[in-house]
TISE-834860 format. One record per residue (C-alpha): residue in three letters; x, y, z. Coordinates in steps of 0.02 Angstrom, whole numbers, plus 32768, in hexadecimal, padded with zeros to 4 digits. Each point is the difference from the previous one (the first is absolute). Layout:
REM TISE-834860
AlaXYZ ...
***
This chain:
REM TISE-834860
MetEA15463083BB Lys7FF780137F3E Thr804680847FA3 Ser7FE680547F5D Thr801880A37FA0 Glu7FB180717F9E Ile802F7FEB7F36 Asn7FDA809E7FBB Ser80BB805C8014 Ala80487F767F9F Ala7F7C7FC77F8B Lys7FEF80A77FA8 Arg80C07FEA7FDA Ile80107F407FD9 Gly7F427FCD7FF3 Glu7F977FA2807B Glu80317F567FD1 Lys80B78013800A Thr7FE0805280A5 Ile7F987F808056 Glu80837F7E7FB7 Met8082805F806E Val7F8780308091 Ala7FFC7F4A8010 Arg80BE7FD37FE2 Ala8022807A8080 Gly7FA67FA28087 Phe7F5B805E800F Asp7F767F938026 Ala7F8A806E7FAC Trp7FDD80927F82 Asp7F8F809B8012 Phe7FA480217F63 Ser802A80CC7FEF Met7F6C80367F74 Phe803180BD7FEC Arg80207FF97F44 Met7F577FCB7FE9 Cys7FD080B97FEE Asn805080987FB1 Ile8010806B8094 Thr803B80B47FF3 Trp8015804C80A6 Gly7F8280B78010 Ile7F947FBE7F71 His7F967F9B806C Glu7FC87F807F88 Ala80427F257FFB Pro7FDA7FD27F46 Leu80227F4D7FED Asn80C37FE27FAB Pro7FDF7FC27F5B Asp80BD7FCC7FDC His80037F9180AB Pro7FAD7F548001 Leu7F9D803480A4 Gly7FC480977F9B Gly7FC37F8A7F72 Arg7F7F7F8B7FD3 Asp80597F6E8039 Tyr8018803980C0 Leu7FCD7F6F803A Ala805F7F897F90 Phe80928057804C Ala7FDE7FED80A1 Arg7FEA7F517FF1 His80AE7FEE7FA5 Leu805A80628093 Arg7FAF7F7A8071 Arg80507F767F8E Val80A2804F8006 Gly7FFF800680AD Glu7FC67F588021 Asp80817FC57F86 Cys808580418065 Gly7FB27FD280A3 Ile7FB8809A8046 Val7F4A804D8020 Cys7FB480AB7FE5 Asn7FD9803180BC Gln7FB680AF7FCC Ser7FDF80947F7F His800580B17FEE Ala7F8880627FB6 Pro802480977F8F Phe7FD880B08065 Pro7FE48085802F Ser7F397FC68021 Tyr7FB6809D7FE1 Tyr803A80087F51 Ala7F7280057F71 Gly7FEC7F547FB0 Ile80667FA48095 Glu7F797F80801A Val7FFE7F9B7F6F Ala80AF80138017 Leu7FE67FAB80CA Lys7F867F6A7FC2 Arg80797FD77F7B Ala80857FEF808C Ile7F927F968076 Glu7FE07F947F6A Cys80BA7FEC7FD8 Thr803A7FDA80BC Ala7F747F8D8006 Glu80457FA47F6D Ala80B4801C8040 Gly7FCB7F9A808B Ala8011807E8099 Glu7F7A801E8068 Ile801E80C38020 Cys8005808F7F99 Val803F80A2804C Ile7F9480927FDD His802B80AF8036 Pro7F7D8076805D Asp7FE480A87FA6 Asn808A8064807E Tyr7F7580918012 Lys7F637FAE8043 Ser7FDC7FB58096 Ala7FE07F658032 Glu7F3D7FFE7FEF Glu801780427F5C Asn808D7F877FDC Ala7F997F6F8039 Glu7F8480347F7A Phe806D7FE87F7D Phe80307F5C8050 Leu7F6F7FB88009 Asn7FD880297F46 Leu80907F7A7FE0 Leu7FE57F7D807E Pro7F747FA77FA1 Phe806E7FF57F62 Ala808E7FC38066 Lys7F9D7F798076 Ser7FCB7FB97F45 Cys80C07FE87FCF Gly80277FC680B7 Val8084809E800C Lys800C805A80AB Ile802C80BB7FF6 Ala807A80508079 Thr800B80B77FF6 Glu8090805C802E Asn804D808E8090 Met802580A07F88 Trp806680AA8005 Thr7FE580A77F9E Trp80878088800A Asp8004809A8062 Lys807980817FB0 Glu800B80758079 Lys80597F86807A Asp80457F9C7F87 Glu7FBC7F568048 Ser7F6E7F987FE8 Ala7F5480228034 Phe7F667F9A8039 Ala7F937FA07F7F Ala7F917F718003 Cys80357F62806B Ala80948069803E Thr7FF17FE680BD Gly7FD57F63804D Ala7F5980368036 Asp7FCC803E7F57 Phe80397F677FB6 Cys7FA37F8E807A Arg7F6480827FDB His80057FE07F50 Val80087F508015 Asp7F6B7FF3807F Ala7FA480767FB1 Val7FF37F817F5F Asn7FEC7F6D807D Asp80127F777F94 Pro80887F6F8001 Phe801D802E7F3E Leu8049809F802C Val80AA7FEB8073 Ala809C80758014 Cys80A3800D7F9F Leu807F8061806A Asp8085805C7F9C Ile80997FFC8086 Gly804B808F7FA9 His7F59807C8000 Ala7FE87FD680A8 Glu80B48041803A Met7FF480A77FA6 Arg8013808A8067 Gly7F688073800F Ser7F767F877FC2 Gly800B7F488048 Asp7FFD7FBE80AA Gly80A47F958007 Ala7FF57F537FA6 Pro7FF27FAD80B1 Asn7F81805C8035 Met7F957FE97F80 Ile802F7F437FE0 Arg7FB47FF880C4 Ala7F7080587FDF Leu7FCF7FAF7F55 Gly80097F588047 His7F8D7F6D7FC6 Arg7FDE80757F6D Leu80B580127FBB Ala7FFC7F6D7F76 Ala80A1803F7F9B Leu8096806B8001 His805D80887F8C Leu80A77FE28048 His809F808F7FC3 Asp806080788057 Asn801F80BB8003 Asp8057809A8063 Gln7F4680118063 Trp7FF9808D7F99 Lys7FE07FEA7F4F Asp7FC17F607FB3 Ser808A7FB77FBC His7FCB7F497FDB Asn80AF7FC78027 Ile80397F428037 Pro7FF07FD980B5 Phe808E80168077 Ser8044808F7F85 Met7FBF809F8061 Ser7FAC80338099 Ile7F5E7F91803B Asp800C7F948085 Phe7FE77F5A7FB9 Asp801A7F9C8098 Ala7F63805A8051 Val7FA37FF17F7A Val800C7F517FFC Arg7FDF7FF980B7 Ala7F67804B7FE8 Leu7FCC7F827F7D His80217F6D8075 Glu7FA180588076 Ile7F657FF67FAA Asp80277F647FB5 Tyr8006803D7F43 Arg7FFD7F717F8C Gly800780527F57 Tyr809080037F87 Phe8085806F801A Thr7FFE80547F6B Leu807D80857FBF Glu7FCC80A47F9F Ala80C880517FF1 Asp7FC5801E7F57 Gln809580997FF3 Tyr807E7F8A8030 Leu80227FB07F5A Lys801E809A7F98 Asp80C97FF9801B Tyr800A7F547FB6 Ala802A7FED7F40 Asp7F7A7F967F9B Glu80867F6B8000 Asp802B801280AC Ile7F4980158051 Tyr7FF77F438051 Asn808880398075 Gly7F7980868042 Ile7F7C7F88800F Leu807A7F838054 Ala8019809E807F Leu7F4680198016 Ser7FDC7F448024 Arg80977FFE8084 Ala7FA6809F8053 Ala7F4B7FBE7FFD Arg80557F518045 Arg804B8062808A Leu7F5780418039 Ala7FB27F547FFD Asp80897FB88065 Ala7FFB807D806B Tyr7F467FE68018 Glu800D7F438011 Ala809A80098087 Leu7F89805A8080 
***
């Protein structure tokens, strides 16, 4: 089983090129192309304008994606998947989503993770994804939707959102009924009290629909995005469930909060710790 990790948490500090080089040196097999800085997102404004201060938001975005692909290949690793900007309900996001799909293809990946609209039903989100699928198919890229959550301030815990449970996640994928729409299960989201069914249950429910993962740890309450094996999630149970459904995708980390305590000059050691955690998960799967 192969391992990968998101690059945004390090790249926003040391740049994409250096991050990819470190990800390869640390032992990962692949990198996850985080494209969040493509847009200038201001929470609460509900608009997603392109960010001209980042190459992904500029005119030469495809050349930048090709450049990063070469950086990875020169280091012996590939881009396995990407993550488009979000939230998907922000005005103007369609331009960024199509740009993200193009960049995914140019980087050599096969899957682009695109969030559903948290507040819409499976049928409503199906219309959203069906509008994007012809373009994604023309690029040879599958769209992976993801399980989401909202926050109940009174209960001080997560609350239901699109794809939050196994049943609703399956409804979302099946409502589109196209092999170019697949599932990316965010393990941390699935384990938050108040919304998810628990990751093992959701893995079993999704079965063949599951093509990608976002792996990270939390206290089963808040969305911590920490390194696996550091908090409360039972990863032995997660790995067993993945093995039961014969999962064949990458073990991709999205522990994007873990590196914040590392100084820039020491960030490689944080990436190395992430690689060892990902390898531990992959090895546990292979041992079953």
